[in-house]
Kinemage of the C-alpha trace (Angstrom):
@kinemage 1
@onewidth
@group {chain A} dominant
@subgroup {mainchain}
@vectorlist {calphas} color= white
{ca met a 1} P 88.534 87.309 78.941
{ca arg a 2} L 84.943 88.366 79.757
{ca pro a 3} L 83.020 89.704 82.823
{ca phe a 4} L 82.240 87.008 85.398
{ca asp a 5} L 78.846 85.996 86.421
{ca arg a 6} L 77.630 86.207 89.625
{ca asp a 7} L 77.021 82.662 90.319
{ca glu a 8} L 80.756 82.527 88.939
{ca leu a 9} L 81.789 84.180 92.301
{ca ser a 10} L 78.995 83.065 94.788
{ca ile a 11} L 81.333 80.552 96.446
{ca asp a 12} L 83.578 80.019 99.528
{ca pro a 13} L 86.179 82.799 99.776
{ca val a 14} L 88.799 80.263 99.617
{ca asp a 15} L 87.923 78.529 96.333
{ca leu a 16} L 86.984 82.445 95.565
{ca ala a 17} L 90.825 83.476 96.048
{ca lys a 18} L 92.018 80.810 93.427
{ca leu a 19} L 89.196 81.573 91.089
{ca leu a 20} L 90.805 84.787 91.000
{ca leu a 21} L 93.865 84.362 90.564
{ca gly a 22} L 94.924 85.178 86.846
{ca ser a 23} L 91.755 87.384 86.522
{ca val a 24} L 91.840 91.080 85.294
{ca ile a 25} L 90.413 93.571 87.209
{ca glu a 26} L 90.116 96.962 85.611
{ca ser a 27} L 89.490 100.261 86.719
{ca thr a 28} L 88.798 103.805 84.584
{ca gly a 29} L 89.114 107.249 85.949
{ca pro a 30} L 89.962 110.800 85.232
{ca asp a 31} L 92.911 110.436 83.537
{ca gly a 32} L 92.952 106.899 81.840
{ca thr a 33} L 91.903 103.195 82.402
{ca val a 34} L 94.368 100.468 84.162
{ca gly a 35} L 94.352 96.761 83.938
{ca val a 36} L 96.221 94.574 86.459
{ca arg a 37} L 95.898 91.040 86.482
{ca leu a 38} L 95.995 89.515 90.042
{ca val a 39} L 98.745 87.301 91.081
{ca glu a 40} L 98.236 87.371 94.829
{ca val a 41} L 95.128 87.015 96.776
{ca glu a 42} L 94.059 86.676 100.341
{ca ala a 43} L 90.696 84.826 101.483
{ca tyr a 44} L 88.771 85.800 104.489
{ca arg a 45} L 85.581 83.924 105.861
{ca gly a 46} L 83.100 85.678 107.933
{ca gln a 47} L 82.103 84.875 111.623
{ca asp a 48} L 84.041 81.741 112.299
{ca asp a 49} L 87.286 83.936 111.141
{ca pro a 50} L 89.095 86.024 113.671
{ca ala a 51} L 90.942 87.952 111.254
{ca ser a 52} L 88.148 88.872 109.182
{ca his a 53} L 86.319 92.728 109.193
{ca cys a 54} L 82.979 90.555 109.791
{ca tyr a 55} L 84.177 88.109 112.933
{ca arg a 56} L 81.933 90.408 115.037
{ca gly a 57} L 79.032 90.797 113.042
{ca lys a 58} L 77.535 93.284 110.115
{ca thr a 59} L 78.288 96.944 110.627
{ca pro a 60} L 77.931 100.026 108.366
{ca arg a 61} L 81.813 99.706 107.783
{ca asn a 62} L 81.862 95.972 106.626
{ca ala a 63} L 77.859 95.958 105.179
{ca val a 64} L 79.272 95.294 101.589
{ca met a 65} L 81.178 92.121 102.481
{ca phe a 66} L 77.443 90.319 103.451
{ca gly a 67} L 76.747 90.724 99.674
{ca pro a 68} L 75.731 89.784 97.260
{ca ala a 69} L 78.972 88.511 95.231
{ca gly a 70} L 80.541 90.638 92.736
{ca phe a 71} L 80.556 93.965 94.736
{ca leu a 72} L 84.142 95.594 95.537
{ca tyr a 73} L 84.511 96.211 99.528
{ca val a 74} L 87.040 99.319 100.517
{ca tyr a 75} L 88.423 100.027 103.718
{ca phe a 76} L 90.928 102.649 105.217
{ca val a 77} L 93.644 101.051 107.052
{ca tyr a 78} L 96.362 102.314 109.133
{ca gly a 79} L 94.684 105.991 108.890
{ca met a 80} L 96.927 106.161 105.476
{ca his a 81} L 95.932 103.367 102.990
{ca phe a 82} L 93.064 101.788 101.256
{ca cys a 83} L 92.938 98.230 100.437
{ca ala a 84} L 90.479 96.374 98.230
{ca asn a 85} L 88.220 93.248 98.215
{ca val a 86} L 86.231 91.105 95.861
{ca val a 87} L 83.199 89.859 97.805
{ca gly a 88} L 81.642 86.013 97.392
{ca thr a 89} L 79.666 83.762 98.976
{ca glu a 90} L 76.268 83.730 98.994
{ca glu a 91} L 73.856 86.980 99.904
{ca gly a 92} L 74.136 87.395 103.541
{ca val a 93} L 76.722 84.704 103.814
{ca pro a 94} L 79.648 87.414 104.673
{ca gly a 95} L 83.086 86.766 102.918
{ca ala a 96} L 85.457 88.160 100.351
{ca val a 97} L 88.675 88.103 98.918
{ca leu a 98} L 91.813 90.935 99.296
{ca leu a 99} L 93.777 91.431 96.415
{ca arg a 100} L 97.234 91.460 97.312
{ca ala a 101} L 99.440 91.980 93.943
{ca gly a 102} L 98.958 91.948 90.511
{ca glu a 103} L 100.993 92.586 86.910
{ca val a 104} L 99.978 95.631 84.666
{ca val a 105} L 98.604 94.858 81.905
{ca ser a 106} L 97.049 97.822 80.115
{ca gly a 107} L 97.526 101.056 81.455
{ca leu a 108} L 100.937 101.272 81.534
{ca asp a 109} L 101.535 105.089 80.958
{ca val a 110} L 98.665 106.213 83.590
{ca val a 111} L 100.424 103.779 85.774
{ca arg a 112} L 103.890 105.429 85.743
{ca lys a 113} L 102.324 108.342 86.568
{ca arg a 114} L 100.991 107.338 89.635
{ca arg a 115} L 104.323 104.782 90.711
{ca pro a 116} L 106.909 107.083 89.773
{ca thr a 117} L 109.275 105.387 92.508
{ca ala a 118} L 108.731 102.008 91.013
{ca arg a 119} L 111.938 100.048 90.331
{ca gly a 120} L 110.528 98.432 87.828
{ca pro a 121} L 107.699 96.335 86.267
{ca ala a 122} L 107.273 93.890 88.925
{ca glu a 123} L 106.727 96.779 91.587
{ca leu a 124} L 103.979 98.539 90.171
{ca ala a 125} L 101.371 96.931 91.762
{ca lys a 126} L 102.662 94.916 94.786
{ca gly a 127} L 101.605 95.053 97.818
{ca pro a 128} L 97.727 95.695 98.634
{ca ala a 129} L 98.024 98.998 98.984
{ca ile a 130} L 100.014 99.821 96.106
{ca leu a 131} L 97.510 97.720 94.086
{ca thr a 132} L 95.028 99.794 95.380
{ca ser a 133} L 96.544 103.041 94.509
{ca val a 134} L 97.603 101.910 90.962
{ca leu a 135} L 93.847 101.428 90.534
{ca gly a 136} L 93.067 104.357 91.702
{ca leu a 137} L 90.748 103.226 94.261
{ca asp a 138} L 89.217 104.450 97.492
{ca lys a 139} L 86.302 104.830 99.526
{ca ala a 140} L 84.199 106.129 96.903
{ca gln a 141} L 84.163 102.706 95.161
{ca asp a 142} L 83.459 101.302 98.211
{ca gly a 143} L 80.185 99.063 96.899
{ca ala a 144} L 80.815 99.239 93.477
{ca asp a 145} L 79.383 96.851 91.238
{ca leu a 146} L 82.579 94.253 89.589
{ca leu a 147} L 80.256 92.811 87.059
{ca ser a 148} L 78.492 96.073 85.592
{ca pro a 149} L 79.472 97.213 82.364
{ca ser a 150} L 78.889 100.495 83.544
{ca ser a 151} L 80.896 100.755 86.792
{ca ser a 152} L 83.710 102.311 87.059
{ca val a 153} L 85.821 99.461 88.712
{ca arg a 154} L 85.064 95.970 86.591
{ca leu a 155} L 86.455 92.126 86.891
{ca tyr a 156} L 87.076 89.963 84.139
{ca thr a 157} L 88.268 86.228 83.793
{ca gly a 158} L 91.795 85.523 82.298
{ca asp a 159} L 93.569 82.417 82.035
{ca arg a 160} L 92.375 80.036 84.442
{ca ile a 161} L 95.503 78.985 86.668
{ca pro a 162} L 96.036 75.046 86.968
{ca glu a 163} L 96.556 74.579 90.312
{ca ser a 164} L 100.151 72.950 89.864
{ca gln a 165} L 100.893 76.856 89.666
{ca ile a 166} L 99.533 78.323 92.663
{ca lys a 167} L 101.273 78.135 95.827
{ca ser a 168} L 99.645 79.112 99.195
{ca gly a 169} L 100.492 80.026 103.016
{ca pro a 170} L 99.846 81.898 106.037
{ca arg a 171} L 98.209 85.516 105.600
{ca val a 172} L 100.165 88.770 105.737
{ca gly a 173} L 100.477 90.762 108.656
{ca val a 174} L 96.744 90.095 110.693
{ca ala a 175} L 96.933 89.610 114.173
{ca met a 176} L 94.525 87.032 114.550
{ca ala a 177} L 94.562 82.991 112.856
{ca met a 178} L 98.233 84.047 111.361
{ca asp a 179} L 99.135 80.952 110.587
{ca thr a 180} L 95.930 79.991 108.750
{ca pro a 181} L 96.814 79.306 105.332
{ca trp a 182} L 94.620 81.395 103.085
{ca arg a 183} L 97.197 83.657 101.257
{ca phe a 184} L 97.486 82.573 97.260
{ca trp a 185} L 99.787 83.127 94.919
{ca ile a 186} L 100.886 82.579 91.399
{ca asp a 187} L 104.654 80.354 91.303
{ca gly a 188} L 107.084 82.190 89.968
{ca ser a 189} L 105.380 85.562 89.352
{ca pro a 190} L 108.060 88.722 90.489
{ca ala a 191} L 104.839 90.866 91.627
{ca val a 192} L 103.912 88.486 94.474
{ca ser a 193} L 104.613 90.773 97.826
{ca ala a 194} L 106.984 89.336 100.336
{ca tyr a 195} L 105.627 87.653 103.173
{ca arg a 196} L 105.140 89.350 106.828
{ca arg a 197} L 104.215 87.449 109.654
{ca gly a 198} L 101.407 89.100 112.034
{ca gly a 199} L 101.273 89.052 115.787
{ca lys a 200} L 100.120 90.738 119.197
{ca arg a 201} L 101.806 94.134 118.495
{ca arg a 202} L 99.453 94.529 115.319
{ca thr a 203} L 96.475 95.905 116.590
{ca arg a 204} L 95.244 96.384 113.110
{ca ser a 205} L 94.957 93.994 110.524
{ca ile a 206} L 94.993 94.980 106.525
{ca ser a 207} L 92.641 91.982 105.972
{ca ala a 208} L 88.966 92.170 104.870
C-alpha cells in the first residue's frame, strides 16, 4: 500500500471509479485513525453530466471538483449529511468519484464508538453518509490534499481489483441521468449498499 501519484488520479472519473475500488482512505482525528477499504463508488463528470454538481458550471461550493486531482470534495446534503468525493481528471476539467461504501480495515475501536448501532462489520461503513461519518469527515476537510503525508485524510493504493470482480449499475438516488451505469462495486462484498432508484420527486442529489 502506497500513496497514489497525482497523475494516476488525473483520469476520466469512470476509469478513476474502478481504480479506487480496493484502495484505502484513512482519516486521523482527535480520537484516533480510521482506515476504510473502498468497495463501492460512483463516477460523476462535469458539464456533460446532468447529475453532477458541476453541470451548471463552477461555483464556490463545487470549486474543488475542478482540480487538480487527488483532493477531497465534501458537501452537505439533505440538511443533515456530509458526503465525500475524490477529485479526478485534469486541472480545470471537473469530475469526481463519490465514495459510497467500504470495509473498515483499521481503527475498529474508534469506529465502534462512532457507529454503536451497527448490526455487524458489513454495516459499519455502508452508504455514503455513514462512510463519511465513520471517517470523521465534514466540511472542514473539503479541499484536503489526499496525497499529502501531512493531511488529516489520506488515500492509498490497495490490491488492484480484476475487471471480472467489478460490477456496475445505475447511480443511486439521483434525480437526473438515473440510468447511467456509473456506480461500481466489488462483487460479493457485504458492505455494498442497497440500490435505490432516484426520480422526479427527489429534488436533491447525493451525487458529486
